[in-house]
DOLUMKE-295097 format. One record per residue (C-alpha): chain; y, z, x; residue number from 1; residue in one letter. Coordinates in nm, 2 decimals, decimal comma, padded with zeros to 4 digits. Example, Ala and Ser with C-alpha at 12.3 -4.5 7.8 and 13.67 -1.06 7.14 Angstrom:
// DOLUMKE-295097
R	chaine	yy	zz	xx	num	residu
R	A	-00,45	00,78	01,23	1	A
R	A	-00,11	00,71	01,37	2	S
//
This chain:
// DOLUMKE-295097
R	chaine	yy	zz	xx	num	residu
R	A	00,00	00,00	00,00	1	M
R	A	00,33	-00,11	00,15	2	K
R	A	00,61	00,15	00,17	3	P
R	A	00,90	00,09	-00,06	4	R
R	A	01,22	-00,02	00,11	5	V
R	A	01,54	00,07	-00,07	6	H
R	A	01,85	-00,14	-00,03	7	F
R	A	02,20	-00,02	-00,11	8	L
R	A	02,36	-00,27	-00,34	9	K
R	A	02,73	-00,33	-00,32	10	A
R	A	02,92	-00,26	-00,64	11	A
R	A	03,08	-00,56	-00,81	12	P
R	A	03,44	-00,61	-00,72	13	A
R	A	03,56	-00,54	-01,08	14	H
R	A	03,40	-00,19	-01,05	15	E
R	A	03,60	-00,12	-00,73	16	L
R	A	03,93	-00,07	-00,89	17	G
R	A	04,11	-00,05	-00,56	18	T
R	A	04,03	-00,41	-00,47	19	F
R	A	04,25	-00,67	-00,64	20	P
R	A	04,04	-00,98	-00,58	21	S
R	A	03,68	-01,10	-00,61	22	K
R	A	03,73	-01,31	-00,30	23	S
R	A	03,49	-01,20	-00,02	24	P
R	A	03,76	-01,25	00,24	25	M
R	A	04,01	-01,05	00,05	26	N
R	A	03,75	-00,78	-00,01	27	W
R	A	03,67	-00,77	00,37	28	L
R	A	04,04	-00,75	00,45	29	H
R	A	04,10	-00,47	00,21	30	T
R	A	03,80	-00,28	00,34	31	A
R	A	03,94	-00,30	00,70	32	H
R	A	04,27	-00,17	00,57	33	R
R	A	04,10	00,12	00,40	34	A
R	A	03,90	00,20	00,71	35	A
R	A	04,21	00,20	00,93	36	W
R	A	04,39	00,41	00,67	37	S
R	A	04,11	00,67	00,69	38	L
R	A	04,13	00,67	01,07	39	V
R	A	04,51	00,70	01,06	40	F
R	A	04,50	01,00	00,82	41	C
R	A	04,24	01,17	01,03	42	T
R	A	04,46	01,13	01,34	43	L
R	A	04,76	01,27	01,14	44	L
R	A	04,55	01,56	01,03	45	A
R	A	04,44	01,63	01,39	46	G
R	A	04,80	01,60	01,51	47	A
R	A	04,92	01,85	01,25	48	A
R	A	04,64	02,09	01,35	49	K
R	A	04,73	02,08	01,72	50	T
R	A	05,08	02,20	01,63	51	Q
R	A	04,91	02,53	01,56	52	Q
R	A	04,75	02,63	01,89	53	A
R	A	04,39	02,74	01,88	54	P
R	A	04,48	03,09	01,98	55	I
R	A	04,38	03,42	01,83	56	V
R	A	04,61	03,73	01,87	57	A
R	A	04,49	04,09	01,82	58	H
R	A	04,72	04,39	01,86	59	E
R	A	04,67	04,77	01,84	60	W
R	A	04,92	05,05	01,89	61	G
R	A	05,03	05,39	01,77	62	T
R	A	05,33	05,55	01,60	63	F
R	A	05,35	05,92	01,68	64	T
R	A	05,57	06,16	01,49	65	S
R	A	05,60	06,53	01,41	66	I
R	A	05,63	06,67	01,05	67	A
R	A	05,91	06,92	01,01	68	G
R	A	05,92	07,20	00,76	69	N
R	A	06,04	06,96	00,49	70	A
R	A	05,75	06,72	00,56	71	G
R	A	05,95	06,44	00,70	72	T
R	A	05,94	06,32	01,06	73	A
R	A	06,19	06,51	01,29	74	V
R	A	06,37	06,39	01,60	75	R
R	A	06,20	06,53	01,91	76	W
R	A	06,17	06,51	02,28	77	Y
R	A	05,83	06,53	02,45	78	P
R	A	05,79	06,82	02,69	79	W
R	A	05,89	06,69	03,03	80	I
R	A	05,57	06,58	03,21	81	V
R	A	05,50	06,31	03,47	82	P
R	A	05,46	05,96	03,33	83	S
R	A	05,10	05,87	03,24	84	D
R	A	05,15	05,51	03,32	85	L
R	A	05,07	05,32	03,64	86	P
R	A	05,35	05,27	03,89	87	D
R	A	05,35	04,89	03,84	88	F
R	A	05,46	04,92	03,47	89	V
R	A	05,83	04,83	03,43	90	E
R	A	06,08	05,07	03,27	91	H
R	A	06,41	05,02	03,08	92	F
R	A	06,59	05,25	03,33	93	Q
R	A	06,34	05,47	03,51	94	S
R	A	06,02	05,67	03,45	95	A
R	A	06,23	05,98	03,38	96	D
R	A	06,44	05,81	03,11	97	F
R	A	06,21	05,81	02,81	98	K
R	A	06,12	06,19	02,81	99	P
R	A	06,49	06,26	02,75	100	N
R	A	06,51	06,01	02,47	101	L
R	A	06,51	06,17	02,12	102	S
R	A	06,35	05,98	01,83	103	G
R	A	06,14	06,02	01,52	104	T
R	A	05,87	05,77	01,62	105	I
R	A	05,73	05,74	01,97	106	R
R	A	05,55	05,40	01,98	107	M
R	A	05,28	05,45	02,23	108	E
R	A	05,07	05,18	02,40	109	T
R	A	05,09	04,87	02,18	110	P
R	A	04,85	04,63	02,34	111	V
R	A	04,86	04,26	02,25	112	L
R	A	04,54	04,05	02,33	113	Y
R	A	04,50	03,68	02,32	114	F
R	A	04,19	03,46	02,29	115	Y
R	A	04,18	03,10	02,39	116	S
R	A	03,92	02,86	02,52	117	T
R	A	04,19	02,64	02,69	118	Q
R	A	04,48	02,71	02,91	119	E
R	A	04,78	02,76	02,69	120	K
R	A	05,14	02,87	02,73	121	T
R	A	05,29	03,11	02,47	122	V
R	A	05,61	03,30	02,42	123	S
R	A	05,64	03,64	02,25	124	V
R	A	05,93	03,83	02,11	125	H
R	A	05,90	04,19	01,97	126	V
R	A	06,18	04,38	01,79	127	T
R	A	06,18	04,76	01,73	128	F
R	A	06,39	04,85	01,43	129	S
R	A	06,64	05,13	01,51	130	K
R	A	06,46	05,16	01,84	131	G
R	A	06,44	05,08	02,20	132	L
R	A	06,16	04,92	02,40	133	I
R	A	06,13	05,16	02,70	134	T
R	A	05,83	05,02	02,91	135	E
R	A	05,64	04,70	02,94	136	W
R	A	05,41	04,49	03,16	137	Y
R	A	05,39	04,21	03,28	138	P
R	A	05,75	04,14	03,36	139	H
R	A	05,96	04,05	03,06	140	A
R	A	06,20	03,75	03,05	141	T
R	A	06,46	03,97	02,88	142	G
R	A	06,52	04,28	02,67	143	H
R	A	06,80	04,41	02,45	144	A
R	A	07,01	04,61	02,49	145	P
R	A	07,03	04,50	02,86	146	N
R	A	07,27	04,78	02,95	147	D
R	A	07,11	04,98	03,23	148	R
R	A	07,36	05,26	03,18	149	N
R	A	07,24	05,30	02,82	150	F
R	A	07,26	05,68	02,73	151	L
R	A	07,05	05,89	02,50	152	N
R	A	07,37	05,99	02,31	153	A
R	A	07,42	05,62	02,22	154	A
R	A	07,06	05,60	02,10	155	F
R	A	07,09	05,90	01,87	156	S
R	A	07,36	05,71	01,69	157	Q
R	A	07,18	05,38	01,72	158	K
R	A	07,15	05,16	01,41	159	Q
R	A	07,08	04,83	01,59	160	S
R	A	06,74	04,71	01,71	161	D
R	A	06,59	04,69	02,06	162	G
R	A	06,37	04,40	02,17	163	S
R	A	06,16	04,25	02,45	164	V
R	A	06,08	03,89	02,52	165	T
R	A	05,82	03,71	02,73	166	W
R	A	05,86	03,34	02,79	167	N
R	A	05,60	03,11	02,94	168	K
R	A	05,30	03,34	02,93	169	I
R	A	05,00	03,15	03,07	170	L
R	A	04,67	03,21	02,91	171	L
R	A	04,39	03,16	03,16	172	R
R	A	04,04	03,16	03,01	173	P
R	A	03,89	03,08	03,36	174	S
R	A	04,04	03,41	03,49	175	G
R	A	04,03	03,44	03,87	176	G
R	A	04,35	03,65	03,93	177	A
R	A	04,31	04,01	04,03	178	S
R	A	04,46	04,28	03,81	179	L
R	A	04,70	04,54	03,95	180	P
R	A	04,58	04,89	04,02	181	Q
R	A	04,80	05,19	04,05	182	G
R	A	04,76	05,48	04,29	183	Q
R	A	04,65	05,73	04,02	184	K
R	A	04,42	05,74	03,72	185	D
R	A	04,58	05,64	03,38	186	S
R	A	04,48	05,60	03,02	187	R
R	A	04,63	05,25	03,06	188	Y
R	A	04,32	05,09	03,21	189	Y
R	A	04,09	05,16	02,92	190	A
R	A	04,26	04,88	02,73	191	A
R	A	04,12	04,62	02,98	192	R
R	A	03,76	04,67	02,86	193	C
R	A	03,76	04,37	02,62	194	T
R	A	03,67	04,01	02,63	195	S
R	A	04,03	03,90	02,59	196	S
R	A	04,17	03,60	02,78	197	T
R	A	04,35	03,69	03,10	198	P
R	A	04,72	03,60	03,11	199	L
R	A	04,98	03,58	03,38	200	S
R	A	05,36	03,57	03,41	201	V
R	A	05,54	03,42	03,70	202	R
R	A	05,84	03,60	03,84	203	T
R	A	06,08	03,51	04,12	204	A
R	A	05,87	03,72	04,36	205	K
R	A	05,52	03,70	04,24	206	E
R	A	05,27	03,61	03,96	207	T
R	A	05,17	03,92	03,76	208	Q
R	A	04,83	03,91	03,58	209	S
R	A	04,68	04,13	03,31	210	E
R	A	04,44	04,13	03,01	211	K
R	A	04,72	04,19	02,75	212	F
R	A	05,09	04,24	02,69	213	L
R	A	05,18	04,61	02,70	214	F
R	A	05,49	04,78	02,58	215	Y
R	A	05,62	05,12	02,45	216	R
R	A	05,93	05,25	02,27	217	G
R	A	06,12	05,51	02,07	218	V
R	A	06,28	05,47	01,73	219	S
R	A	06,48	05,67	01,48	220	S
R	A	06,29	05,51	01,18	221	Q
R	A	06,12	05,73	00,92	222	D
R	A	05,75	05,77	00,94	223	S
R	A	05,52	05,58	00,70	224	A
R	A	05,38	05,91	00,58	225	V
R	A	05,53	06,25	00,51	226	N
R	A	05,33	06,57	00,50	227	A
R	A	05,44	06,91	00,38	228	K
R	A	05,23	07,23	00,42	229	L
R	A	05,19	07,43	00,11	230	L
R	A	05,17	07,81	00,08	231	A
R	A	04,80	07,80	00,01	232	N
R	A	04,73	07,61	00,33	233	G
R	A	04,68	07,27	00,16	234	N
R	A	04,88	06,97	00,26	235	L
R	A	05,10	06,75	00,03	236	E
R	A	05,09	06,40	00,17	237	V
R	A	05,35	06,14	00,05	238	E
R	A	05,31	05,77	00,12	239	N
R	A	05,66	05,65	00,17	240	V
R	A	05,55	05,30	00,29	241	A
R	A	05,47	05,22	-00,08	242	H
R	A	05,16	05,03	00,02	243	E
R	A	04,81	05,19	00,01	244	P
R	A	04,71	05,36	00,32	245	V
R	A	04,35	05,25	00,34	246	V
R	A	04,23	05,53	00,56	247	K
R	A	04,37	05,88	00,65	248	L
R	A	04,21	06,17	00,84	249	F
R	A	04,33	06,53	00,86	250	W
R	A	04,19	06,65	01,19	251	F
R	A	04,20	07,00	01,33	252	E
R	A	04,08	07,16	01,65	253	R
R	A	04,08	07,52	01,75	254	R
R	A	03,90	07,56	02,09	255	G
R	A	03,56	07,40	02,05	256	N
R	A	03,56	07,42	01,67	257	A
R	A	03,68	07,10	01,50	258	T
R	A	03,71	06,97	01,14	259	G
R	A	03,80	06,64	00,98	260	I
R	A	03,88	06,55	00,62	261	R
R	A	03,89	06,18	00,53	262	S
R	A	04,08	06,01	00,25	263	K
R	A	04,05	05,65	00,15	264	A
R	A	04,32	05,45	-00,02	265	N
R	A	04,60	05,71	-00,02	266	L
R	A	04,82	05,67	-00,32	267	G
R	A	05,19	05,76	-00,36	268	E
R	A	05,13	06,14	-00,33	269	R
R	A	04,82	06,35	-00,29	270	E
R	A	04,73	06,71	-00,20	271	V
R	A	04,45	06,76	00,06	272	L
R	A	04,25	07,07	00,13	273	E
R	A	04,24	07,19	00,49	274	A
R	A	03,94	07,06	00,68	275	P
R	A	03,66	07,31	00,75	276	E
R	A	03,59	07,36	01,12	277	L
R	A	03,23	07,25	01,09	278	S
R	A	03,25	06,89	01,24	279	A
R	A	03,21	06,76	01,59	280	T
R	A	03,44	06,54	01,80	281	A
R	A	03,17	06,27	01,79	282	D
R	A	03,17	06,26	01,41	283	M
R	A	03,55	06,22	01,41	284	S
R	A	03,53	05,95	01,67	285	E
R	A	03,27	05,75	01,47	286	G
R	A	03,48	05,76	01,15	287	E
R	A	03,79	05,64	01,33	288	L
R	A	03,60	05,37	01,52	289	L
R	A	03,46	05,23	01,19	290	S
R	A	03,81	05,24	01,03	291	A
R	A	03,96	05,04	01,32	292	L
R	A	03,69	04,77	01,30	293	M
R	A	03,72	04,75	00,92	294	E
R	A	04,09	04,65	00,97	295	Q
R	A	04,00	04,35	01,19	296	G
R	A	03,97	04,47	01,55	297	L
R	A	03,68	04,34	01,75	298	Y
R	A	03,43	04,62	01,84	299	P
R	A	03,53	04,62	02,21	300	D
R	A	03,90	04,63	02,11	301	E
R	A	03,84	04,93	01,87	302	A
R	A	03,64	05,11	02,15	303	R
R	A	03,92	05,04	02,40	304	A
R	A	04,18	05,19	02,16	305	M
R	A	03,97	05,49	02,10	306	L
R	A	03,89	05,54	02,47	307	D
R	A	04,26	05,52	02,54	308	T
R	A	04,37	05,79	02,30	309	W
R	A	04,07	06,01	02,20	310	K
R	A	04,16	06,28	02,44	311	D
R	A	04,50	06,31	02,28	312	S
R	A	04,40	06,24	01,92	313	W
R	A	04,13	06,51	01,93	314	F
R	A	04,32	06,77	02,13	315	E
R	A	04,41	07,12	02,02	316	E
R	A	04,61	07,15	01,70	317	G
R	A	04,63	06,99	01,36	318	S
R	A	04,74	06,63	01,27	319	R
R	A	04,71	06,34	01,04	320	L
R	A	04,57	06,01	01,18	321	L
R	A	04,60	05,71	00,95	322	Y
R	A	04,60	05,33	00,94	323	I
R	A	04,96	05,23	00,91	324	V
R	A	05,01	04,98	00,63	325	P
R	A	05,06	04,62	00,77	326	P
R	A	05,39	04,57	00,58	327	S
R	A	05,54	04,88	00,75	328	F
R	A	05,43	04,76	01,10	329	V
R	A	05,57	04,41	01,04	330	N
R	A	05,90	04,56	00,90	331	R
R	A	05,96	04,81	01,17	332	V
R	A	05,81	04,61	01,46	333	L
R	A	05,85	04,24	01,39	334	P
R	A	05,64	04,02	01,62	335	L
R	A	05,69	03,65	01,69	336	S
R	A	05,45	03,43	01,88	337	I
R	A	05,51	03,07	01,97	338	S
R	A	05,32	02,85	01,91	339	P
R	A	05,18	03,04	01,62	340	A
R	A	04,82	03,16	01,66	341	P
R	A	04,56	03,06	01,40	342	I
R	A	04,50	03,43	01,34	343	E
R	A	04,71	03,74	01,41	344	T
R	A	04,57	04,09	01,35	345	T
R	A	04,78	04,40	01,40	346	R
R	A	04,62	04,75	01,36	347	V
R	A	04,83	05,05	01,42	348	F
R	A	04,73	05,42	01,39	349	V
R	A	04,99	05,66	01,27	350	G
R	A	04,98	06,01	01,42	351	R
R	A	05,17	06,29	01,23	352	L
R	A	05,15	06,62	01,41	353	E
R	A	05,14	06,93	01,18	354	L
R	A	05,27	07,28	01,26	355	V
R	A	05,03	07,48	01,05	356	T
R	A	05,01	07,86	01,02	357	E
R	A	04,71	07,85	01,26	358	K
R	A	04,93	07,67	01,51	359	T
R	A	05,21	07,92	01,46	360	R
R	A	04,97	08,21	01,52	361	S
R	A	04,81	08,06	01,83	362	A
R	A	05,15	07,98	01,99	363	I
R	A	05,30	08,33	01,91	364	A
R	A	04,99	08,50	02,05	365	T
R	A	04,99	08,29	02,37	366	A
R	A	05,37	08,36	02,42	367	L
R	A	05,32	08,73	02,37	368	A
R	A	05,04	08,75	02,62	369	S
R	A	05,17	08,49	02,87	370	G
R	A	04,87	08,27	02,81	371	D
R	A	05,00	07,95	02,97	372	E
R	A	04,66	07,78	02,94	373	K
R	A	04,66	07,79	02,56	374	T
R	A	05,03	07,68	02,55	375	L
R	A	04,94	07,38	02,77	376	A
R	A	04,69	07,26	02,51	377	R
R	A	04,99	07,16	02,29	378	Y
R	A	05,12	06,95	02,57	379	N
R	A	05,43	06,74	02,50	380	R
R	A	05,44	06,87	02,14	381	F
R	A	05,51	07,24	02,24	382	L
R	A	05,89	07,20	02,26	383	Q
R	A	05,94	07,04	01,91	384	P
R	A	05,68	07,28	01,76	385	M
R	A	05,89	07,57	01,89	386	L
R	A	06,20	07,42	01,73	387	E
R	A	06,02	07,39	01,39	388	I
R	A	05,88	07,74	01,41	389	L
R	A	06,22	07,88	01,49	390	L
R	A	06,37	07,72	01,19	391	Q
R	A	06,14	07,90	00,95	392	R
R	A	06,07	08,23	01,14	393	E
R	A	06,18	08,55	00,96	394	T
R	A	06,06	08,79	01,22	395	D
R	A	06,35	08,85	01,46	396	P
R	A	06,12	08,94	01,75	397	L
R	A	05,92	08,62	01,71	398	L
R	A	06,23	08,42	01,67	399	A
R	A	06,37	08,57	02,00	400	Q
R	A	06,04	08,49	02,17	401	M
R	A	06,05	08,12	02,05	402	F
R	A	06,42	08,10	02,15	403	R
R	A	06,35	08,24	02,50	404	R
R	A	06,09	07,98	02,57	405	R
R	A	06,31	07,70	02,45	406	L
R	A	06,59	07,82	02,68	407	D
R	A	06,38	07,75	02,98	408	Q
R	A	06,54	07,48	03,19	409	P
R	A	06,25	07,23	03,17	410	Y
R	A	06,26	07,23	02,79	411	A
R	A	06,52	06,97	02,68	412	P
R	A	06,68	07,09	02,36	413	K
R	A	06,75	06,91	02,03	414	L
R	A	07,10	06,93	01,88	415	P
R	A	07,15	07,23	01,66	416	E
R	A	07,04	07,19	01,30	417	E
R	A	07,17	07,41	01,02	418	P
R	A	06,83	07,59	00,97	419	A
R	A	06,80	07,65	01,34	420	A
R	A	07,15	07,79	01,36	421	T
R	A	07,09	08,03	01,07	422	A
R	A	06,77	08,15	01,24	423	A
R	A	06,95	08,23	01,56	424	R
R	A	07,24	08,42	01,39	425	N
//
């Protein structure tokens, strides 16, 4: 039995409404025109697509604030400590400038990764609303304000925006260039542990290479979340970003005892019960790692972010850690990349430090006994915590103890506020 052979039969010309004539020559001519039209449209589509570079951009960063007695973020200085950044990182003025800069949000370690299979050149511009970009690497093409004599007094009254710009960043998927290494250990290096495309920036003196763009800053913007401690020990959390906070954690640590309370999809206002100190740091780490990946970070990016900050996020004290709503990030920290990537993902963690009654008791006991080891656990937050405690303290002896510690010369002081003045008098 012979196999059947099927032939495709051309449709009659009158059934092909696009062909005006039954003439074979006209039909062939029109077919050629149709074929060339198809090729031309394909080329146009390809050309349009190449206008958007085949680049993916992923960014993570942190917004750190401290909740005052009213629940809103307060202006604060960090306790003066040596910079935790490598010596090759560039500063707005000097490494000693930022600790003396008062603000409500301290933007710590935004890291911008790129992914590309081809060498590409991109430009990046970042603006910080009511803020100042204080550190960056590699070398930036420009920054605003560009006044090297800029003073903290000017910043405290600042309503304009600071910015930083990188032009002609070369993405180099082949790698090859060595990355700089400082003379001391730093949390900075953990961010390199990803598969991101290496990049380089050429300066007048050298070519600087890295796995990401890095920058930090300080702003006088409000926090995306407010948190007021209630008399019963619970916490009233207000979402002032007016966009759902998809994940929020109330973390607390007292010595080796830790606790964490999770909340998904925080609404406009909610009351949270204090976490029981029955969890482990590993449990808290796992929950936060999952939340970062759910927001779009690659697993190695999420791990790099956690490894960068877990010693600080899970240190002594009480705090909220939450995924900052994207609209808040884009409004407070507008990012422009040219040419535009095919995908841009930005995941920021908000940290709102809380001065609970347990914190008050621990600090007061340590001050009374001269326990510097316990006080050191509060790190750069000790000075603003003492200011907050002084504002609400009714015991004159405790108030005097808080005030004496604040009067030490290495503790930069905030301007007097009415509540603090009343407590002193």
